[in-house]
N, C-alpha and C positions, 0 to 999 in steps of 0.2 A: 504493500500500499503505500502510495507515495506521500511524503512529508509535505504538508501544506505550507510550511515555512519556507522563508529564504536562507540560504546559507551563511550570509554574512549579517544577517539581523542581529542587532545589538553592537555592531561595530560602528563607532564613530569616527568620521574623517573630516577634518577642516582642509578645504581647498584653496589655496592662494595662487596668485599668478594669473595668466590669461592666456588666450589664444588656444593652442592645441596640445602642447608637449606635456604640461600638467594637467589640464582639464581632461585630456583623453584618458589619463591615469584614473582621475576621479570618476568619470563615466563607467569604465570597467567595473570599479569597485561598487558603484551605485546600482549597476545593473543586476548584482547579486544580493542586494539587500541592504549593503551599508548605508547608514544615514551620512550623506555628504552635504557638509555645510560649506557652500561657495562664498568666499569673502571677496566683495567688490569695491571698488572705490566709489564714494558718493557721486551721484549726478550723472555719470556717464557709464560705469560698469565696465564689464569684459568687452573690448572690441568686438568679440565673436558676435554680439548682440546686433552689430550693424553690417559685418562683413558678407559679401556675397552679392553677385551681380543680379541674380535672379530672386524675386521676392513675391510674397503673396500677401495681400491686405497690409502692404506697407511694412512687412516683417521679413527678415532675412530666413531663409531656410536652414541655415547651418546651425543656428543657436538652439532650436527645438531639440536637436539631436545630441549635441555635444554637452548640453547642460540637463539632460533628461535624468529625472530621478533625483535631482539636487535641489536642496534649499538655497535661497539667496539671502545673504545679509549684506549691508553696505557698512563699510568701515574705512575711516581715514588713517592709513598706515604711516602717513608722513608726520602726524602728530603724537606727541608723547602720551596724550590720553587715550588715542586710537590704540597705540603700541600697548599700552597697559591692558586695554580691553581685549586685545588680541591674545595677550599672555593667559588671561583669565579663560577665555574660550578655548585654547589649545591645551590647558590643563585638564580640560574634561574630555579630551580626544585620545584615540588609539592611535591615530595616523594623521600626520601633516603632509600634504602635498604642496610643493612649491616649484616654480620655474623662473624665478628672478635671476638676474646675472649674479654670479658668486659674490658674496660680500655684502649684498643688499639687505639680507635678513640680519646679518650681524650688525650693520650700520643702524638698524631699527631696534636693536636689543632683542632680537628674535633668533639669535643663533641656537644651535642645539645644546650648547653647554647651559644657556639660560633657561631654555625651555624644558629640559629633561630633569633640572633639579626639583621642581615641584612635581614632576611627572615622569618618573625614571623608566616607565613602561613605553614612552612615546617612541613610535617609529616615524622618521622624518625621511620622506622621499624628496630628493633634490634632483631636478633634471634641468640640465643646462647644456649649452652647445659644446663644451669641452671638458665638462666634470668640474668638480670643486679643487683640484690641484692640477699642477703642471704649467708649463709656461704660457699656455693659451687661455688659462682659466679666466681671466679678467676681460677677455675680447668677447664682443658681442657675437652670437652665434645662433642663427636661424636655422630651420631644419634643412633649408635647401644647401646651407654651407655643410652642414653635417652629413647630407647625402654626398656631396662632392668629396669631402676629406674621407669618408667612410669607404669610398671606392665605388658604389653602386652607379654614380653617373658615368664613370669612365667604362663600364662594360655595358651600358644601356644605350640602344640605337645602333645606327649603321655606321662603319668604320669610315666612310668618306664624308660624315657629317658631324657636326658638333654635339657634344653629349647633351642630350634632352633630359628634361624632368620626366618622371613616371606618370604624371597627370593627376596624382593626389599628393598629399603632404606625408610621404612615406616615412621620411626621418623622424618627424615628430611623434607619429603614431607608434613606431618601432620604440623610441625611447620611453613613450608613456607605457606600452606593453610591458617592456622590461622593468619599468618603475612599479607597475602593479604586482608582477611576478616576485620582485624584490620585497614589496611590503609584505606579501603573504608569507614569503619565507622568513622574514625577521619576526612576523607575528607568531609563527609556528614555532620558532625557536624561543622566543619569548615565553610562550605557554607551555610547550612540551619539555624544555629544558631548564626551565627556571631562571632563563635569562633576562636582561634588561633590554630595553629597546635599543635601537641604533639607527644609524643614517644609512639610507639608501641612496647611492652616488651614481647617477647615470648621465653620462655624456652622449648627446645625439649621435655623434660620429662613431662612437664606439657601439652603440645599439645596431647601427648600419654595419659595421664591421663584423659583428657577430653573424651576419648572414651571409658572409662572403665566401663561403665554401673553402676550396683549397688555393685560393688565389696567393695566400702568403707563401706557402711551401713550394708552390709552382715557381715563384720568382726566386726564392732564396735557394732552392735546391737544384733547379733545372735552368735557371736564367730565363724562364718563359713568363711574360707578364700578359695576363689575359686582357683582351680589349673587346671593343664592340663588334658584333657579329650578325646585327640586324635580327631577322625573324628565325634564324637556323641556330642549332648548336652544333659547332663545328665537328665534322667527321662522325656524326650521329644521324643517320638517315634511314628511312624518311621520317622527318620530324619537323614540319613546318605548317604554314598556313597556306591554303590553296583556293583560288578564286573560283566562283560560281557564276553561272549565266545570269543571275539575278542580283548581281553586284554585292554578293556577300563573301565572307571568307569563312573556310572550316578548317580547323586545326586537326591534323591527322598524324598520329604517331604510331608507326609500324616499324620501328627499327630493330626489335627483337626476332631472331630468325624465324620462329613458327607463327609469329603475327604478321610478319611481312609475307609468308607464303599465302595466308588467307587474303591480305591486302591485294597481292598481285592478281590472284584469281578473280577478286571482286571487281577490279578495273579491267578485266578482260585480258590480262597478260600473266597467266600461269607460268609461262616459260621463264619469266623474270627470275623466279626462284631458283632456276638452275644455271642462269646466265652468269658467267664468270664475273661480269661486272657488278652483279647484285647479290650473289650467293651466300656471301658472308657479310657479317657486320663491318669488318675492316674494308671488304671491296665497296659496299655501299657508301661508306664514309668517303672513299676516295672518289667516287663517282656521284656525289650527291646532287650536282647540277643536273645532270642528264636524268637521273631518277625523278627529281622534283618536276622537271619539264614534262616527263611523261605523265606522271599523276595529274599535273595541272591541265594537260590537255584533256583527260577524262573528266575532270570536275568542271571544267569550263562549259562542257556539254549539257551540265544538269543544274538544277537549283539546288539551294542549300539542303532543303528537306530531303530531297532525292539522294543526295551524297550521304546524308547522315543516316538514312534508312538503310542505304547499302552498306555502310560501315557496321552499323548495328548487327545486320543480319550475318555479316562476316566475322563478327567479335573482334573488330579492330578499334582501338580507343580513337574517338573523334568527338569534336564538339565545336559548337558555334562560337564565334566572338560576340560575346553578349553585350547589348546596350541596355540602358536602363528600361527601355520599352520592352525588350525581351524578358527582362528579370519580372516584371509585374504580371506578364502573361504565361510564364513557364510552369508546367506541372510540377517539376521537381521543387522548384521554389514554393509552389502552392502546398505540396504535400508536407514539407518541412517547416512550413510557417515562417518561412525567412523574411518575410515582410509583415510587420505589424502594423496596424493603423491606430493611432493614439488621438484622442479628442483634445486638440488645443482650443483654449479658450477664446482666442482671437481668430485663429485661422480655420477652425473647424476640423474635420477629420484629416490627420496628418500621417501619411505613410512614411515608414522608415525601416531600416534594417533592424532585425529582431537580435536578441541577445546571443552572443558566442562565448564560450561553448554551451552545449545543450547537456545540462544535467538531468539525470532520469528521475532522481528522488527529490531534489530541491532545485528546481530550475530557477533561473533568473527571470526577470520581468520588467518590461518598460511600464512604469506605472504612471508617469505624467511626463509631458514635455518640459523644455526650459522654463524656469519660473521667472515672474516678472522681478524687476530690479528692487531689492530690499523686500520682497515678499514675506520674508519669514523674520524680519527683524524683531517684533514683538514676541514671536515664538521662542526665538533663541535667546535674545537679551533679557526678556522678562521672564520666560518659563525656564529656561536652562540655567542662566546664570542669576535669576532673581533680582533684576535690577527693576526698580519700581518704575511705574508710569511717569511719575514726576522726574526722576533722574533721566529716563530715557527721553523725555521731552527736552531736557537740558542738553543731551548729547545731540539731539537734532538741532537745536538752536545754535550749538557751537560748531556745526559742520562736521561732527564726528562721525555720526550715522545720518543717513537720509532714505526716507522711504519714497518708494515710486509713486507717481501721481495715477498710474495706472492701476486699476483694480481688476481681479480676475473673478469677481463675484458674478460677472455676466455669464459664466459658463451655464449651459443648459441645465435646469433644475432637474430633468428627467435623467441625466446622465449618471451611469453607474460606475463606480470604480472597481467593479468585477468584470472580468472578461464576459463578453457575451457576443453570439454570433451575430454577423451583420453582412446583409447582401452586398454585392459590389457588382458594377456594371461590366467589369471585365472579367474574362474567363480565369480568375485567380480565387483562392480560397476566401470564404468570408472571414475578412479580417477580425481578429480580436479588437474590439473597441474599449478604449481605456480612458476614463475621464480624468481631468487635473484635479489635485486636491483642492478642497473648497476653502481656499485661503486667499486672503488679502493681507494688506500690511497690519490690520488690526486683528487678524484671525486669532483664534485660540489654538493653541498648540495641541497635539496629540499626547496624552499622557505617556504612551509608549516611546515617543521620540527622545525622551529626555532620562531614560533609565540608565543608570551607569553600567549595567550589565543586563544579559538576558539568558534564558535557558540554552541559547544556542550559542552564546559568546561569553567566555569568563570575565569576570568583573576586572577592570582595570587595575594593574598593580601600581601602588603607591609606596 
């Protein structure tokens, strides 16, 4: 019988910083039930609130995803009073995630030494361009710089063209993912081995480096520096994308001997399996251009669906190069529930990627989209920290905290926080619809959000 709870329920995370490298780490932890309290500067908030060329109802489409399942509080960290309030908040946390330039937190009196004194179990995830040590630590470093330094830009694209970006913020997301892994590793050590908290230090460039396979020993031990090879893997054939007559591309991977025999038969050339040019893995690698041309000649006479059907019948790995339009219509995506629809109070039904990975007993869940700026100020400062309404008003007047002027109480009264089936005009599964929490700046907190521990997570060590 599946546990109805979320695996990280009872874990409290304070997220500082902005953009992607830190916030994606918070997103991953929040997806599995951690209470993620996002700290933003008063008045403007995280730049991700406005980034993105394409908008709906005047709102960016990036923010509802990167800030999903999070609570938003505003806090001026540049003022001493704001720094003191931050220390009080972090004293109640299991994990702190930040992605400021190294030294910034220390300048504000928020270094790990100061923060761990009242909270020795604190795990502090620090994501930066080059890490907290080394000659580059003080340099500004975005994800694109980390991708270049980590090596992936050099091996991406075609050899006669400049190294391109991958189309997404890969470096930031990788660093954040390793940050989340580091946080859970440090928490396990704290709880299982009686240890204290510790710092998880992730440089974006080294998160990219971790994925670079055998490029280092290839260079050091053999003198070979891997470069850009376009759509192919050198000397591994056939493994390429092949054009179709409906202007699509199908990726076909038939480089293993027994698979290649089936592929050769499927494209009408069973003799290829005995042809000395293609009979072995090495031979196919040496003659990959001729082989790819022969396969392309076959695929160009068919549309994408016909090619995929033929490959499936032959047992040859193949797949379409998907666009977003393909994703929302694909039966595999539908069967796995890879896209979930969440009720956003301003945009309405909002489709986004679901939680990964999939846990069979305690799965993660997208509970709400990115919150309004300062939406949870009263819940956190009043409920969790016990600051009176009078003192909270003084903080607002002093510019230390600030509530958004937008209220989310306009969310449909009939919306339910539980998953329910919903019809959809496209041939996709009925998306699970999740409504936002019924919160505004003056909303009452849920009692469960401020517990110092839970049956699923040990109480914080002091």
